[in-house]
C-alpha positions as semicolon CSV with decimal commas, in nm:
position;residue;x (nm);y (nm);z (nm)
1;M;-10,141;4,171;-13,935
2;L;-9,780;4,215;-14,041
3;A;-9,645;4,565;-14,059
4;L;-9,472;4,465;-14,379
5;A;-9,805;4,399;-14,541
6;S;-9,976;4,710;-14,405
7;A;-9,665;4,927;-14,362
8;I;-9,831;5,132;-14,089
9;L;-9,576;5,077;-13,814
10;L;-9,496;5,420;-13,669
11;A;-9,604;5,574;-13,995
12;G;-9,892;5,771;-13,848
13;C;-10,153;5,586;-14,049
14;V;-10,460;5,481;-13,853
15;P;-10,667;5,196;-14,005
16;T;-11,033;5,281;-14,047
17;N;-11,166;4,936;-13,957
18;S;-11,004;4,894;-13,613
19;T;-11,235;4,750;-13,349
20;G;-11,205;4,630;-12,991
21;S;-10,995;4,768;-12,710
22;P;-10,642;4,673;-12,607
23;R;-10,563;4,564;-12,251
24;E;-10,261;4,524;-12,030
25;L;-10,048;4,216;-12,084
26;T;-9,689;4,313;-12,017
27;R;-9,651;4,015;-11,784
28;P;-9,870;3,711;-11,707
29;A;-10,162;3,751;-11,470
30;A;-10,030;3,461;-11,263
31;P;-9,655;3,454;-11,334
32;S;-9,437;3,167;-11,234
33;Q;-9,181;3,418;-11,100
34;E;-8,935;3,254;-11,336
35;I;-8,669;3,508;-11,431
36;P;-8,578;3,498;-11,800
37;D;-8,218;3,391;-11,850
38;P;-8,097;3,417;-12,210
39;Q;-7,755;3,292;-12,100
40;N;-7,902;2,966;-11,968
41;P;-7,935;2,716;-12,255
42;A;-8,187;2,508;-12,057
43;W;-8,416;2,806;-11,998
44;V;-8,395;2,911;-12,361
45;E;-8,458;2,560;-12,495
46;Q;-8,749;2,485;-12,261
47;T;-8,917;2,822;-12,311
48;A;-8,875;2,803;-12,688
49;E;-9,033;2,458;-12,687
50;R;-9,328;2,576;-12,476
51;T;-9,395;2,891;-12,678
52;G;-9,286;2,803;-13,030
53;I;-9,055;3,106;-13,039
54;P;-8,722;3,043;-13,215
55;E;-8,443;3,019;-12,960
56;R;-8,236;3,304;-13,104
57;A;-8,537;3,537;-13,109
58;L;-8,623;3,438;-12,752
59;E;-8,268;3,522;-12,645
60;A;-8,311;3,869;-12,796
61;Y;-8,646;3,935;-12,628
62;S;-8,537;3,814;-12,286
63;S;-8,200;3,991;-12,302
64;A;-8,375;4,315;-12,396
65;S;-8,616;4,287;-12,102
66;I;-8,324;4,235;-11,863
67;Q;-8,134;4,534;-12,002
68;L;-8,445;4,750;-11,983
69;A;-8,502;4,651;-11,620
70;E;-8,165;4,815;-11,551
71;L;-8,187;5,107;-11,793
72;M;-8,554;5,197;-11,740
73;P;-8,665;5,022;-11,419
74;E;-8,985;5,224;-11,398
75;C;-9,109;5,065;-11,722
76;G;-9,162;4,702;-11,615
77;I;-9,184;4,566;-11,968
78;G;-9,201;4,187;-11,997
79;W;-9,017;3,978;-12,256
80;N;-9,353;3,839;-12,360
81;T;-9,469;4,181;-12,479
82;L;-9,162;4,212;-12,700
83;A;-9,230;3,860;-12,825
84;G;-9,591;3,948;-12,899
85;I;-9,475;4,238;-13,114
86;G;-9,204;4,034;-13,285
87;A;-9,454;3,762;-13,370
88;T;-9,697;4,014;-13,516
89;E;-9,440;4,217;-13,706
90;S;-9,226;3,948;-13,866
91;R;-9,315;3,602;-13,731
92;H;-9,012;3,628;-13,503
93;G;-8,785;3,713;-13,793
94;G;-8,917;3,434;-14,013
95;Y;-9,132;3,635;-14,255
96;G;-9,079;3,547;-14,619
97;G;-8,849;3,258;-14,537
98;A;-8,595;3,472;-14,350
99;T;-8,382;3,306;-14,082
100;I;-8,188;3,430;-13,779
101;G;-7,815;3,368;-13,781
102;P;-7,618;3,276;-13,468
103;D;-7,509;3,640;-13,442
104;G;-7,873;3,753;-13,445
105;T;-7,871;3,894;-13,798
106;V;-8,191;3,824;-13,991
107;S;-8,143;3,732;-14,357
108;P;-8,254;3,790;-14,613
109;A;-8,339;4,133;-14,476
110;I;-8,707;4,183;-14,399
111;V;-8,813;4,501;-14,578
112;G;-9,165;4,638;-14,611
113;V;-9,344;4,819;-14,890
114;P;-9,246;5,175;-14,983
115;L;-9,413;5,437;-14,765
116;D;-9,516;5,639;-15,067
117;G;-9,854;5,768;-14,953
118;G;-10,044;5,493;-15,131
119;E;-10,348;5,318;-14,993
120;G;-10,310;5,247;-14,620
121;V;-9,962;5,397;-14,581
122;A;-9,815;5,734;-14,494
123;A;-9,583;5,923;-14,727
124;I;-9,230;5,922;-14,580
125;P;-8,957;6,028;-14,821
126;D;-8,621;5,855;-14,780
127;T;-8,435;5,946;-14,460
128;D;-8,148;5,695;-14,460
129;G;-8,012;5,715;-14,814
130;G;-8,127;5,356;-14,857
131;A;-7,876;5,235;-14,596
132;F;-8,124;5,014;-14,410
133;D;-8,408;4,961;-14,657
134;G;-8,231;4,977;-14,994
135;D;-8,470;5,250;-15,113
136;T;-8,335;5,598;-15,184
137;E;-8,676;5,742;-15,270
138;W;-8,906;5,628;-14,986
139;D;-8,859;5,487;-14,639
140;R;-8,966;5,128;-14,571
141;A;-9,013;4,938;-14,244
142;V;-8,716;4,710;-14,182
143;G;-8,597;4,425;-13,964
144;P;-8,765;4,175;-13,733
145;M;-8,932;4,452;-13,529
146;Q;-9,017;4,654;-13,844
147;F;-8,868;4,993;-13,773
148;I;-8,897;5,281;-14,016
149;P;-8,546;5,424;-14,068
150;E;-8,660;5,769;-13,952
151;T;-8,783;5,620;-13,625
152;W;-8,470;5,405;-13,591
153;S;-8,261;5,723;-13,595
154;F;-8,427;5,820;-13,265
155;Y;-8,466;5,484;-13,092
156;G;-8,201;5,257;-13,242
157;R;-7,984;5,098;-12,972
158;D;-7,691;4,857;-12,963
159;G;-7,836;4,550;-12,795
160;N;-7,549;4,307;-12,848
161;G;-7,260;4,534;-12,757
162;D;-7,082;4,530;-13,092
163;G;-7,068;4,908;-13,113
164;Q;-7,338;4,963;-13,373
165;A;-7,717;4,972;-13,390
166;D;-7,861;4,766;-13,675
167;P;-8,239;4,719;-13,720
168;H;-8,173;4,388;-13,897
169;Q;-7,989;4,249;-13,593
170;F;-8,237;4,093;-13,347
171;D;-8,074;4,201;-13,021
172;D;-8,053;4,559;-13,140
173;A;-8,407;4,555;-13,276
174;A;-8,561;4,403;-12,961
175;L;-8,388;4,645;-12,724
176;S;-8,478;4,941;-12,945
177;A;-8,841;4,834;-12,958
178;G;-8,842;4,812;-12,579
179;V;-8,690;5,160;-12,545
180;L;-8,959;5,301;-12,774
181;L;-9,237;5,126;-12,584
182;C;-9,105;5,234;-12,244
183;E;-9,053;5,595;-12,349
184;R;-9,399;5,618;-12,499
185;G;-9,591;5,425;-12,232
186;G;-9,402;5,495;-11,911
187;D;-9,517;5,228;-11,667
188;L;-9,612;4,928;-11,878
189;T;-9,742;4,735;-11,577
190;T;-10,055;4,954;-11,595
191;D;-10,338;4,927;-11,846
192;D;-10,293;5,287;-11,963
193;G;-9,917;5,256;-11,996
194;W;-9,926;4,930;-12,192
195;N;-10,204;5,048;-12,421
196;T;-10,035;5,382;-12,487
197;A;-9,705;5,211;-12,566
198;V;-9,839;4,952;-12,808
199;L;-10,067;5,200;-12,983
200;A;-9,764;5,425;-13,030
201;Y;-9,590;5,132;-13,198
202;N;-9,882;5,075;-13,432
203;Q;-10,195;5,289;-13,425
204;S;-10,445;5,006;-13,452
205;L;-10,665;4,861;-13,180
206;S;-10,683;4,526;-13,358
207;Y;-10,303;4,522;-13,370
208;A;-10,279;4,591;-12,995
209;N;-10,526;4,313;-12,922
210;T;-10,329;4,070;-13,138
211;V;-10,009;4,157;-12,954
212;A;-10,190;4,119;-12,620
213;D;-10,328;3,778;-12,715
214;R;-9,986;3,653;-12,816
215;A;-9,815;3,797;-12,509
216;E;-10,076;3,632;-12,289
217;S;-10,028;3,301;-12,468
218;Y;-9,652;3,309;-12,417
219;A;-9,692;3,399;-12,051
220;A;-9,950;3,126;-11,998
221;S;-9,724;2,868;-12,163
222;T;-9,435;2,941;-11,929
223;S;-9,655;2,974;-11,621
224;T;-9,845;2,649;-11,681
225;A;-9,524;2,456;-11,735
226;T;-9,398;2,543;-11,387
227;E;-9,720;2,495;-11,190
């Protein structure tokens, strides 16, 4: 379920049909101990081939996990969790035919429906003057990790070191998503921490299970390839 279709990401709207229960999957159950290395073209190419994740998106997820290991070492978030969210939110930045440029900018910009209080969405009047979402009346979820501008104002981080935080730039978006998850969940190597974090990102059990399934699949792909 894409946040752009449902527009419930961090909007405080809880779906009424959610079933199932999320479970921990911040890192594979039987990891290969392979350390992600976004600066290593061989690692990026091989992992992208195994998982089906675009190389530039994979660089953003893995770089964010490395930065977070230094900034918030108590969190323990895995790159595969970020990838699971990116896949669910925007198809790794490919929703609607969008592509990721070499600099990590996703274009055309991925922008969700207006959060105008209609069916299935919260009412969030414009908070960014349309700077990120092009809407001066209502906020909309934006970018490959589908941040609402109001939430971006709290969690937006500069992931690529260019001096600005842009939700449409993949490195920035991935690191910011990780910061949000870590702050909300604490220790994401525990069931409670992971579940709390992902449900803070999107208040849907079915969403959390989808992210978990995808994170598990990515972890299994990399683990199996090295066994």
